[in-house]
Backbone atoms as SQL, in Angstrom:
CREATE TABLE atoms (id INTEGER PRIMARY KEY, chain TEXT, resi INTEGER, resn TEXT, atom TEXT, x REAL, y REAL, z REAL);
INSERT INTO atoms VALUES
  (1, 'A', 1, 'MET', 'N', 24.943, -12.711, 0.926),
  (2, 'A', 1, 'MET', 'CA', 23.577, -12.417, 0.811),
  (3, 'A', 1, 'MET', 'C', 22.956, -11.768, 2.120),
  (4, 'A', 2, 'THR', 'N', 22.961, -12.484, 2.800),
  (5, 'A', 2, 'THR', 'CA', 22.377, -12.403, 4.064),
  (6, 'A', 2, 'THR', 'C', 22.898, -10.935, 4.906),
  (7, 'A', 3, 'THR', 'N', 23.920, -10.416, 4.469),
  (8, 'A', 3, 'THR', 'CA', 24.540, -9.034, 4.649),
  (9, 'A', 3, 'THR', 'C', 23.473, -8.291, 4.659),
  (10, 'A', 4, 'LYS', 'N', 23.466, -8.146, 3.038),
  (11, 'A', 4, 'LYS', 'CA', 22.921, -7.015, 2.133),
  (12, 'A', 4, 'LYS', 'C', 21.456, -7.018, 2.871),
  (13, 'A', 5, 'VAL', 'N', 20.755, -8.147, 3.135),
  (14, 'A', 5, 'VAL', 'CA', 19.499, -7.978, 3.621),
  (15, 'A', 5, 'VAL', 'C', 19.433, -7.318, 4.849),
  (16, 'A', 6, 'VAL', 'N', 20.303, -7.766, 5.580),
  (17, 'A', 6, 'VAL', 'CA', 20.484, -6.817, 7.107),
  (18, 'A', 6, 'VAL', 'C', 20.898, -5.308, 6.437),
  (19, 'A', 7, 'VAL', 'N', 21.122, -5.184, 5.792),
  (20, 'A', 7, 'VAL', 'CA', 21.846, -3.727, 6.033),
  (21, 'A', 7, 'VAL', 'C', 20.324, -2.850, 5.187),
  (22, 'A', 8, 'LEU', 'N', 19.603, -3.763, 4.224),
  (23, 'A', 8, 'LEU', 'CA', 18.650, -3.117, 3.941),
  (24, 'A', 8, 'LEU', 'C', 17.562, -3.072, 4.612),
  (25, 'A', 9, 'VAL', 'N', 17.310, -4.214, 5.581),
  (26, 'A', 9, 'VAL', 'CA', 16.443, -3.719, 6.184),
  (27, 'A', 9, 'VAL', 'C', 16.494, -2.644, 7.658),
  (28, 'A', 10, 'ILE', 'N', 18.179, -2.581, 7.871),
  (29, 'A', 10, 'ILE', 'CA', 18.091, -1.528, 8.990),
  (30, 'A', 10, 'ILE', 'C', 18.131, -0.313, 8.627),
  (31, 'A', 11, 'GLY', 'N', 18.479, 0.012, 6.932),
  (32, 'A', 11, 'GLY', 'CA', 18.120, 1.288, 6.164),
  (33, 'A', 11, 'GLY', 'C', 16.860, 1.647, 6.386),
  (34, 'A', 12, 'GLY', 'N', 15.810, 0.566, 5.907),
  (35, 'A', 12, 'GLY', 'CA', 14.692, 0.792, 5.761),
  (36, 'A', 12, 'GLY', 'C', 13.858, 1.089, 7.344),
  (37, 'A', 13, 'MET', 'N', 14.505, 0.631, 8.546),
  (38, 'A', 13, 'MET', 'CA', 13.968, 1.059, 9.693),
  (39, 'A', 13, 'MET', 'C', 14.646, 2.539, 10.072),
  (40, 'A', 14, 'VAL', 'N', 15.409, 2.592, 9.908),
  (41, 'A', 14, 'VAL', 'CA', 15.909, 4.205, 10.073),
  (42, 'A', 14, 'VAL', 'C', 14.967, 5.044, 9.013),
  (43, 'A', 15, 'ALA', 'N', 14.994, 4.887, 8.000),
  (44, 'A', 15, 'ALA', 'CA', 14.222, 5.724, 7.380),
  (45, 'A', 15, 'ALA', 'C', 12.625, 5.861, 7.881),
  (46, 'A', 16, 'LEU', 'N', 12.075, 4.630, 8.127),
  (47, 'A', 16, 'LEU', 'CA', 10.911, 4.437, 8.835),
  (48, 'A', 16, 'LEU', 'C', 10.486, 5.542, 9.848),
  (49, 'A', 17, 'THR', 'N', 11.673, 5.296, 10.881),
  (50, 'A', 17, 'THR', 'CA', 12.085, 5.896, 12.286),
  (51, 'A', 17, 'THR', 'C', 11.892, 7.265, 11.514),
  (52, 'A', 18, 'LEU', 'N', 12.621, 7.854, 10.945),
  (53, 'A', 18, 'LEU', 'CA', 12.869, 9.347, 10.367),
  (54, 'A', 18, 'LEU', 'C', 11.341, 9.969, 10.155),
  (55, 'A', 19, 'LEU', 'N', 10.327, 9.026, 8.908),
  (56, 'A', 19, 'LEU', 'CA', 9.604, 9.243, 8.575),
  (57, 'A', 19, 'LEU', 'C', 8.494, 9.836, 9.651),
  (58, 'A', 20, 'LEU', 'N', 8.544, 8.905, 10.628),
  (59, 'A', 20, 'LEU', 'CA', 7.458, 8.657, 11.945),
  (60, 'A', 20, 'LEU', 'C', 7.328, 9.716, 12.611),
  (61, 'A', 21, 'ARG', 'N', 8.844, 10.303, 12.740),
  (62, 'A', 21, 'ARG', 'CA', 9.020, 11.623, 13.560),
  (63, 'A', 21, 'ARG', 'C', 8.892, 12.662, 12.989),
  (64, 'A', 22, 'TYR', 'N', 9.239, 12.912, 11.300),
  (65, 'A', 22, 'TYR', 'CA', 8.630, 13.675, 10.652),
  (66, 'A', 22, 'TYR', 'C', 7.117, 13.979, 10.893),
  (67, 'A', 23, 'LEU', 'N', 5.893, 13.127, 10.704),
  (68, 'A', 23, 'LEU', 'CA', 4.874, 13.167, 10.404),
  (69, 'A', 23, 'LEU', 'C', 4.220, 13.776, 12.108),
  (70, 'A', 24, 'ALA', 'N', 4.990, 13.107, 13.282),
  (71, 'A', 24, 'ALA', 'CA', 4.412, 13.317, 14.486),
  (72, 'A', 24, 'ALA', 'C', 4.792, 14.786, 14.982),
  (73, 'A', 25, 'LEU', 'N', 5.925, 15.130, 14.514),
  (74, 'A', 25, 'LEU', 'CA', 6.343, 16.464, 14.725),
  (75, 'A', 25, 'LEU', 'C', 5.784, 17.648, 13.939),
  (76, 'A', 26, 'SER', 'N', 5.336, 17.426, 12.653),
  (77, 'A', 26, 'SER', 'CA', 4.816, 18.023, 11.862),
  (78, 'A', 26, 'SER', 'C', 3.385, 18.284, 12.296),
  (79, 'A', 27, 'ARG', 'N', 2.588, 17.079, 12.946),
  (80, 'A', 27, 'ARG', 'CA', 1.302, 17.295, 13.355),
  (81, 'A', 27, 'ARG', 'C', 1.107, 18.042, 14.835),
  (82, 'A', 28, 'ALA', 'N', 2.377, 18.382, 15.506),
  (83, 'A', 28, 'ALA', 'CA', 2.512, 18.967, 16.290),
  (84, 'A', 28, 'ALA', 'C', 2.800, 20.473, 16.155),
  (85, 'A', 29, 'GLY', 'N', 2.463, 20.356, 15.075),
  (86, 'A', 29, 'GLY', 'CA', 2.896, 21.925, 14.649),
  (87, 'A', 29, 'GLY', 'C', 4.477, 22.657, 14.327),
  (88, 'A', 30, 'MET', 'N', 5.437, 21.672, 14.564),
  (89, 'A', 30, 'MET', 'CA', 7.118, 22.269, 14.199),
  (90, 'A', 30, 'MET', 'C', 7.199, 22.065, 12.571),
  (91, 'A', 31, 'PRO', 'N', 8.063, 22.953, 12.657),
  (92, 'A', 31, 'PRO', 'CA', 8.669, 23.432, 11.119),
  (93, 'A', 31, 'PRO', 'C', 9.518, 22.272, 10.901),
  (94, 'A', 32, 'VAL', 'N', 9.619, 20.990, 10.527),
  (95, 'A', 32, 'VAL', 'CA', 10.219, 20.393, 10.355),
  (96, 'A', 32, 'VAL', 'C', 10.657, 19.647, 8.540),
  (97, 'A', 33, 'GLY', 'N', 10.209, 20.183, 8.102),
  (98, 'A', 33, 'GLY', 'CA', 10.443, 19.942, 6.459),
  (99, 'A', 33, 'GLY', 'C', 11.911, 19.517, 5.768),
  (100, 'A', 34, 'TRP', 'N', 12.555, 20.494, 6.598),
  (101, 'A', 34, 'TRP', 'CA', 14.107, 19.946, 6.283),
  (102, 'A', 34, 'TRP', 'C', 14.415, 18.663, 6.743),
  (103, 'A', 35, 'MET', 'N', 13.895, 18.076, 7.768),
  (104, 'A', 35, 'MET', 'CA', 13.919, 16.665, 8.234),
  (105, 'A', 35, 'MET', 'C', 13.544, 15.755, 6.985),
  (106, 'A', 36, 'LEU', 'N', 12.749, 15.887, 6.221),
  (107, 'A', 36, 'LEU', 'CA', 11.995, 14.973, 5.432),
  (108, 'A', 36, 'LEU', 'C', 12.840, 14.918, 4.321),
  (109, 'A', 37, 'TYR', 'N', 13.590, 16.292, 3.777),
  (110, 'A', 37, 'TYR', 'CA', 14.233, 16.636, 2.677),
  (111, 'A', 37, 'TYR', 'C', 15.580, 16.581, 2.670),
  (112, 'A', 38, 'LEU', 'N', 15.998, 16.520, 3.861),
  (113, 'A', 38, 'LEU', 'CA', 17.866, 16.200, 4.142),
  (114, 'A', 38, 'LEU', 'C', 17.222, 14.758, 4.961),
  (115, 'A', 39, 'GLY', 'N', 16.931, 14.275, 5.756),
  (116, 'A', 39, 'GLY', 'CA', 16.971, 12.719, 6.863),
  (117, 'A', 39, 'GLY', 'C', 17.062, 11.946, 5.555),
  (118, 'A', 40, 'LEU', 'N', 16.055, 11.544, 4.634),
  (119, 'A', 40, 'LEU', 'CA', 15.836, 10.521, 3.907),
  (120, 'A', 40, 'LEU', 'C', 16.735, 10.509, 2.708),
  (121, 'A', 41, 'PRO', 'N', 17.308, 11.363, 2.552),
  (122, 'A', 41, 'PRO', 'CA', 18.486, 11.435, 1.023),
  (123, 'A', 41, 'PRO', 'C', 19.777, 10.855, 1.998),
  (124, 'A', 42, 'ILE', 'N', 19.926, 11.494, 3.209),
  (125, 'A', 42, 'ILE', 'CA', 21.079, 11.166, 3.762),
  (126, 'A', 42, 'ILE', 'C', 20.781, 9.810, 4.377),
  (127, 'A', 43, 'THR', 'N', 19.975, 9.429, 4.536),
  (128, 'A', 43, 'THR', 'CA', 19.565, 7.994, 5.114),
  (129, 'A', 43, 'THR', 'C', 19.777, 6.652, 3.943),
  (130, 'A', 44, 'ALA', 'N', 19.095, 7.372, 2.743),
  (131, 'A', 44, 'ALA', 'CA', 19.507, 6.210, 1.556),
  (132, 'A', 44, 'ALA', 'C', 20.914, 6.550, 1.026),
  (133, 'A', 45, 'ALA', 'N', 21.956, 7.560, 1.164),
  (134, 'A', 45, 'ALA', 'CA', 22.976, 7.508, 0.486),
  (135, 'A', 45, 'ALA', 'C', 24.080, 6.570, 1.883),
  (136, 'A', 46, 'GLY', 'N', 23.533, 6.814, 2.837),
  (137, 'A', 46, 'GLY', 'CA', 24.237, 5.504, 3.875),
  (138, 'A', 46, 'GLY', 'C', 23.918, 4.054, 3.497),
  (139, 'A', 47, 'VAL', 'N', 22.424, 4.044, 3.087),
  (140, 'A', 47, 'VAL', 'CA', 22.571, 2.187, 2.633),
  (141, 'A', 47, 'VAL', 'C', 23.095, 2.244, 1.561),
  (142, 'A', 48, 'LEU', 'N', 23.335, 3.062, 0.762),
  (143, 'A', 48, 'LEU', 'CA', 24.037, 2.795, -0.560),
  (144, 'A', 48, 'LEU', 'C', 25.138, 2.441, -0.194),
  (145, 'A', 49, 'PHE', 'N', 25.818, 3.381, 0.500),
  (146, 'A', 49, 'PHE', 'CA', 27.583, 3.239, 0.929),
  (147, 'A', 49, 'PHE', 'C', 27.590, 1.692, 1.474),
  (148, 'A', 50, 'ALA', 'N', 26.830, 1.425, 2.631),
  (149, 'A', 50, 'ALA', 'CA', 26.777, 0.060, 2.874),
  (150, 'A', 50, 'ALA', 'C', 26.946, -1.122, 2.430),
  (151, 'A', 51, 'LEU', 'N', 26.082, -1.082, 1.361),
  (152, 'A', 51, 'LEU', 'CA', 25.936, -1.994, 0.128),
  (153, 'A', 51, 'LEU', 'C', 27.175, -2.239, -0.683),
  (154, 'A', 52, 'ARG', 'N', 27.546, -0.986, -0.665),
  (155, 'A', 52, 'ARG', 'CA', 28.761, -0.774, -1.338),
  (156, 'A', 52, 'ARG', 'C', 29.885, -1.520, -0.697),
  (157, 'A', 53, 'LEU', 'N', 30.175, -1.422, 0.514),
  (158, 'A', 53, 'LEU', 'CA', 31.024, -2.186, 1.252),
  (159, 'A', 53, 'LEU', 'C', 30.844, -3.423, 1.226),
  (160, 'A', 54, 'VAL', 'N', 29.439, -4.019, 1.177),
  (161, 'A', 54, 'VAL', 'CA', 29.066, -5.164, 1.459),
  (162, 'A', 54, 'VAL', 'C', 29.982, -6.022, 0.096),
  (163, 'A', 55, 'ASN', 'N', 29.474, -5.241, -0.885),
  (164, 'A', 55, 'ASN', 'CA', 30.045, -5.979, -2.000),
  (165, 'A', 55, 'ASN', 'C', 31.495, -6.081, -2.216),
  (166, 'A', 56, 'LEU', 'N', 32.399, -4.847, -1.762),
  (167, 'A', 56, 'LEU', 'CA', 33.727, -4.870, -1.498),
  (168, 'A', 56, 'LEU', 'C', 34.274, -6.123, -0.704),
  (169, 'A', 57, 'GLY', 'N', 33.390, -6.552, 0.208),
  (170, 'A', 57, 'GLY', 'CA', 34.258, -7.395, 1.221),
  (171, 'A', 57, 'GLY', 'C', 33.972, -8.743, 0.429),
  (172, 'A', 58, 'ALA', 'N', 32.815, -8.868, -0.407),
  (173, 'A', 58, 'ALA', 'CA', 32.534, -10.256, -0.739),
  (174, 'A', 58, 'ALA', 'C', 33.574, -10.394, -2.168),
  (175, 'A', 59, 'GLU', 'N', 34.140, -9.256, -2.760),
  (176, 'A', 59, 'GLU', 'CA', 35.020, -9.515, -3.786),
  (177, 'A', 59, 'GLU', 'C', 36.309, -9.727, -3.183),
  (178, 'A', 60, 'TRP', 'N', 36.855, -9.315, -1.979),
  (179, 'A', 60, 'TRP', 'CA', 37.709, -9.274, -1.167),
  (180, 'A', 60, 'TRP', 'C', 37.879, -10.805, -1.162),
  (181, 'A', 61, 'GLY', 'N', 36.973, -11.518, -0.604),
  (182, 'A', 61, 'GLY', 'CA', 36.931, -13.047, -0.469),
  (183, 'A', 61, 'GLY', 'C', 37.152, -13.988, -1.070),
  (184, 'A', 62, 'LYS', 'N', 36.442, -13.516, -2.803),
  (185, 'A', 62, 'LYS', 'CA', 36.665, -14.474, -3.766),
  (186, 'A', 62, 'LYS', 'C', 37.916, -14.525, -4.168),
  (187, 'A', 63, 'GLN', 'N', 38.904, -12.995, -3.969),
  (188, 'A', 63, 'GLN', 'CA', 40.183, -13.282, -4.447),
  (189, 'A', 63, 'GLN', 'C', 40.884, -13.959, -3.952),
  (190, 'A', 64, 'GLU', 'N', 40.802, -13.685, -2.199),
  (191, 'A', 64, 'GLU', 'CA', 41.392, -14.881, -1.661),
  (192, 'A', 64, 'GLU', 'C', 41.548, -16.081, -1.962),
  (193, 'A', 65, 'ARG', 'N', 40.137, -16.640, -2.322),
  (194, 'A', 65, 'ARG', 'CA', 40.186, -18.226, -2.909),
  (195, 'A', 65, 'ARG', 'C', 40.569, -18.422, -3.918),
  (196, 'A', 66, 'ARG', 'N', 40.478, -17.244, -4.797),
  (197, 'A', 66, 'ARG', 'CA', 41.083, -17.705, -6.321),
  (198, 'A', 66, 'ARG', 'C', 42.622, -17.372, -6.687),
  (199, 'A', 67, 'GLY', 'N', 43.341, -17.023, -5.408),
  (200, 'A', 67, 'GLY', 'CA', 44.884, -16.906, -5.009),
  (201, 'A', 67, 'GLY', 'C', 45.169, -15.835, -5.719),
  (202, 'A', 68, 'GLY', 'N', 44.565, -14.597, -5.501),
  (203, 'A', 68, 'GLY', 'CA', 44.806, -13.450, -5.876),
  (204, 'A', 68, 'GLY', 'C', 46.144, -12.531, -5.149),
  (205, 'A', 69, 'LEU', 'N', 46.085, -11.696, -4.978),
  (206, 'A', 69, 'LEU', 'CA', 47.226, -10.984, -4.572),
  (207, 'A', 69, 'LEU', 'C', 47.457, -10.669, -3.349),
  (208, 'A', 70, 'ARG', 'N', 46.134, -10.590, -2.496),
  (209, 'A', 70, 'ARG', 'CA', 45.996, -10.772, -0.980),
  (210, 'A', 70, 'ARG', 'C', 46.179, -12.160, -0.398),
  (211, 'A', 71, 'SER', 'N', 46.386, -13.144, -1.176),
  (212, 'A', 71, 'SER', 'CA', 46.009, -14.491, -0.265),
  (213, 'A', 71, 'SER', 'C', 47.156, -14.861, 0.402),
  (214, 'A', 72, 'ARG', 'N', 47.175, -15.587, 1.192),
  (215, 'A', 72, 'ARG', 'CA', 48.321, -15.803, 2.302),
  (216, 'A', 72, 'ARG', 'C', 49.545, -16.544, 1.072),
  (217, 'A', 73, 'PRO', 'N', 50.838, -16.351, 1.536),
  (218, 'A', 73, 'PRO', 'CA', 51.437, -17.380, 0.853),
  (219, 'A', 73, 'PRO', 'C', 51.550, -18.836, 1.469),
  (220, 'A', 74, 'HIS', 'N', 51.562, -19.503, 0.795),
  (221, 'A', 74, 'HIS', 'CA', 51.896, -21.041, 1.449),
  (222, 'A', 74, 'HIS', 'C', 53.359, -21.186, 1.762),
  (223, 'A', 75, 'ALA', 'N', 53.526, -22.316, 2.960),
  (224, 'A', 75, 'ALA', 'CA', 54.969, -22.255, 3.274),
  (225, 'A', 75, 'ALA', 'C', 55.832, -23.375, 2.423),
  (226, 'A', 76, 'LEU', 'N', 56.761, -22.787, 2.444),
  (227, 'A', 76, 'LEU', 'CA', 57.564, -23.707, 1.183),
  (228, 'A', 76, 'LEU', 'C', 58.097, -24.944, 2.359),
  (229, 'A', 77, 'PRO', 'N', 58.296, -26.096, 0.789),
  (230, 'A', 77, 'PRO', 'CA', 58.695, -26.822, 2.184),
  (231, 'A', 77, 'PRO', 'C', 60.067, -27.281, 2.698),
  (232, 'A', 78, 'LEU', 'N', 60.304, -27.579, 3.803),
  (233, 'A', 78, 'LEU', 'CA', 61.634, -27.595, 4.558),
  (234, 'A', 78, 'LEU', 'C', 62.687, -28.554, 3.851),
  (235, 'A', 79, 'SER', 'N', 63.747, -27.993, 3.817),
  (236, 'A', 79, 'SER', 'CA', 65.048, -28.720, 2.515),
  (237, 'A', 79, 'SER', 'C', 65.284, -30.028, 3.991),
  (238, 'A', 80, 'ILE', 'N', 65.482, -30.856, 2.907),
  (239, 'A', 80, 'ILE', 'CA', 66.085, -32.554, 3.610),
  (240, 'A', 80, 'ILE', 'C', 67.189, -32.323, 3.895),
  (241, 'A', 81, 'VAL', 'N', 68.111, -31.706, 3.591),
  (242, 'A', 81, 'VAL', 'CA', 69.512, -31.067, 3.947),
  (243, 'A', 81, 'VAL', 'C', 69.858, -31.394, 5.131),
  (244, 'A', 82, 'PRO', 'N', 70.810, -31.898, 5.796),
  (245, 'A', 82, 'PRO', 'CA', 71.019, -32.584, 7.028),
  (246, 'A', 82, 'PRO', 'C', 71.571, -31.133, 7.708),
  (247, 'A', 83, 'VAL', 'N', 71.657, -31.078, 8.959),
  (248, 'A', 83, 'VAL', 'CA', 71.805, -29.581, 9.511),
  (249, 'A', 83, 'VAL', 'C', 73.511, -29.508, 9.436),
  (250, 'A', 84, 'SER', 'N', 74.030, -30.716, 9.795),
  (251, 'A', 84, 'SER', 'CA', 75.647, -30.441, 9.855),
  (252, 'A', 84, 'SER', 'C', 76.226, -30.436, 7.783),
  (253, 'A', 85, 'GLU', 'N', 75.382, -30.837, 7.113),
  (254, 'A', 85, 'GLU', 'CA', 75.700, -30.365, 5.712),
  (255, 'A', 85, 'GLU', 'C', 75.398, -29.198, 5.482),
  (256, 'A', 86, 'ARG', 'N', 74.474, -28.473, 6.266),
  (257, 'A', 86, 'ARG', 'CA', 74.059, -26.961, 6.306),
  (258, 'A', 86, 'ARG', 'C', 75.365, -26.073, 6.515),
  (259, 'A', 87, 'LEU', 'N', 75.536, -26.532, 7.797),
  (260, 'A', 87, 'LEU', 'CA', 76.774, -25.558, 8.662),
  (261, 'A', 87, 'LEU', 'C', 77.881, -25.659, 7.655),
  (262, 'A', 88, 'ARG', 'N', 78.614, -26.945, 7.360),
  (263, 'A', 88, 'ARG', 'CA', 79.359, -26.953, 6.814),
  (264, 'A', 88, 'ARG', 'C', 79.347, -26.242, 5.309),
  (265, 'A', 89, 'GLU', 'N', 78.180, -26.110, 4.432),
  (266, 'A', 89, 'GLU', 'CA', 78.148, -24.967, 3.640),
  (267, 'A', 89, 'GLU', 'C', 78.408, -23.575, 4.318),
  (268, 'A', 90, 'LEU', 'N', 77.432, -23.557, 5.266),
  (269, 'A', 90, 'LEU', 'CA', 78.252, -21.857, 5.575),
  (270, 'A', 90, 'LEU', 'C', 78.982, -21.818, 5.788),
  (271, 'A', 91, 'GLU', 'N', 79.656, -22.511, 6.389),
  (272, 'A', 91, 'GLU', 'CA', 81.281, -22.578, 7.153),
  (273, 'A', 91, 'GLU', 'C', 82.525, -22.256, 5.794),
  (274, 'A', 92, 'ASP', 'N', 81.932, -22.970, 4.936),
  (275, 'A', 92, 'ASP', 'CA', 82.573, -22.785, 3.377),
  (276, 'A', 92, 'ASP', 'C', 82.196, -21.171, 2.568),
  (277, 'A', 93, 'LEU', 'N', 81.161, -21.070, 3.164),
  (278, 'A', 93, 'LEU', 'CA', 80.819, -19.327, 2.081),
  (279, 'A', 93, 'LEU', 'C', 81.384, -18.930, 3.233),
  (280, 'A', 94, 'ARG', 'N', 81.594, -18.776, 4.442),
  (281, 'A', 94, 'ARG', 'CA', 82.477, -17.695, 5.508),
  (282, 'A', 94, 'ARG', 'C', 83.986, -17.753, 4.827),
  (283, 'A', 95, 'GLY', 'N', 84.345, -19.036, 4.815),
  (284, 'A', 95, 'GLY', 'CA', 86.012, -19.182, 4.064),
  (285, 'A', 95, 'GLY', 'C', 86.367, -18.678, 3.071),
  (286, 'A', 96, 'ARG', 'N', 85.197, -18.699, 2.059),
  (287, 'A', 96, 'ARG', 'CA', 85.774, -17.883, 0.796),
  (288, 'A', 96, 'ARG', 'C', 85.393, -16.542, 1.094),
  (289, 'A', 97, 'GLY', 'N', 85.114, -15.855, 2.219),
  (290, 'A', 97, 'GLY', 'CA', 84.577, -14.411, 2.136),
  (291, 'A', 97, 'GLY', 'C', 83.287, -13.972, 1.553),
  (292, 'A', 98, 'ALA', 'N', 82.487, -14.669, 1.378),
  (293, 'A', 98, 'ALA', 'CA', 80.875, -14.747, 0.724),
  (294, 'A', 98, 'ALA', 'C', 80.405, -14.172, 1.691),
  (295, 'A', 99, 'ILE', 'N', 80.228, -14.313, 2.808),
  (296, 'A', 99, 'ILE', 'CA', 79.686, -13.561, 3.582),
  (297, 'A', 99, 'ILE', 'C', 80.260, -13.270, 4.832),
  (298, 'A', 100, 'SER', 'N', 79.860, -12.111, 5.602),
  (299, 'A', 100, 'SER', 'CA', 80.382, -11.486, 6.839),
  (300, 'A', 100, 'SER', 'C', 80.555, -12.368, 7.997),
  (301, 'A', 101, 'ASP', 'N', 81.239, -12.285, 8.922),
  (302, 'A', 101, 'ASP', 'CA', 80.961, -12.691, 10.307),
  (303, 'A', 101, 'ASP', 'C', 79.709, -12.825, 10.612),
  (304, 'A', 102, 'THR', 'N', 79.221, -11.362, 10.983),
  (305, 'A', 102, 'THR', 'CA', 77.804, -11.364, 11.545),
  (306, 'A', 102, 'THR', 'C', 76.806, -11.665, 10.674),
  (307, 'A', 103, 'GLU', 'N', 76.837, -12.190, 9.337),
  (308, 'A', 103, 'GLU', 'CA', 75.817, -12.491, 8.783),
  (309, 'A', 103, 'GLU', 'C', 76.369, -14.281, 8.878),
  (310, 'A', 104, 'TYR', 'N', 77.419, -14.559, 8.862),
  (311, 'A', 104, 'TYR', 'CA', 77.358, -16.000, 9.337),
  (312, 'A', 104, 'TYR', 'C', 77.224, -16.428, 10.684),
  (313, 'A', 105, 'SER', 'N', 76.866, -15.744, 11.896),
  (314, 'A', 105, 'SER', 'CA', 76.593, -15.896, 13.138),
  (315, 'A', 105, 'SER', 'C', 75.233, -15.820, 13.066),
  (316, 'A', 106, 'ALA', 'N', 74.575, -15.304, 12.312),
  (317, 'A', 106, 'ALA', 'CA', 73.042, -15.112, 12.325),
  (318, 'A', 106, 'ALA', 'C', 72.280, -16.301, 11.481),
  (319, 'A', 107, 'ARG', 'N', 73.157, -16.500, 10.285),
  (320, 'A', 107, 'ARG', 'CA', 72.508, -17.911, 9.938),
  (321, 'A', 107, 'ARG', 'C', 73.198, -19.285, 10.603),
  (322, 'A', 108, 'ARG', 'N', 74.324, -19.472, 11.050),
  (323, 'A', 108, 'ARG', 'CA', 74.302, -20.531, 11.739),
  (324, 'A', 108, 'ARG', 'C', 73.502, -20.127, 12.980),
  (325, 'A', 109, 'LEU', 'N', 73.181, -19.184, 13.840),
  (326, 'A', 109, 'LEU', 'CA', 72.052, -19.512, 14.803),
  (327, 'A', 109, 'LEU', 'C', 70.465, -19.957, 14.147),
  (328, 'A', 110, 'ASP', 'N', 69.803, -19.323, 12.968),
  (329, 'A', 110, 'ASP', 'CA', 69.274, -19.771, 12.203),
  (330, 'A', 110, 'ASP', 'C', 69.114, -21.437, 12.069),
  (331, 'A', 111, 'ILE', 'N', 70.375, -21.700, 11.509),
  (332, 'A', 111, 'ILE', 'CA', 70.262, -23.304, 10.933),
  (333, 'A', 111, 'ILE', 'C', 69.974, -23.968, 12.390),
  (334, 'A', 112, 'ILE', 'N', 70.879, -23.537, 13.519),
  (335, 'A', 112, 'ILE', 'CA', 70.587, -24.316, 14.938),
  (336, 'A', 112, 'ILE', 'C', 69.252, -24.454, 15.562),
  (337, 'A', 113, 'SER', 'N', 68.412, -23.126, 15.300),
  (338, 'A', 113, 'SER', 'CA', 67.493, -23.238, 16.091),
  (339, 'A', 113, 'SER', 'C', 66.388, -23.785, 15.097),
  (340, 'A', 114, 'ASN', 'N', 66.328, -23.450, 13.938),
  (341, 'A', 114, 'ASN', 'CA', 65.021, -24.084, 13.001),
  (342, 'A', 114, 'ASN', 'C', 65.496, -25.461, 12.827),
  (343, 'A', 115, 'GLY', 'N', 66.751, -26.209, 13.044),
  (344, 'A', 115, 'GLY', 'CA', 66.994, -27.042, 12.520),
  (345, 'A', 115, 'GLY', 'C', 67.506, -27.860, 11.094);
């Protein structure tokens, strides 16, 4: 909510600045009608775009809290199977030809390094 207020306040300040500049330059006799007709609508469009981005950001946060697609996956619990048993199973897989020597080496290293 406070982000929306900040966006509106800054947008209002920019619009006020453009309006004051227009009034000051028009009193000096310069042709600046384009500034009023082009500057203020562009400022309004920028403020609306910024508010839309704020709304999108708020929706992303809600979706993560609800467990949506963008939420971080939770870590799986570590297995309680001892390392020696896991190594025996791995050796059995290699013996049956279910995994290659390269895959055996990689998995063995992973089991030993991660416990």
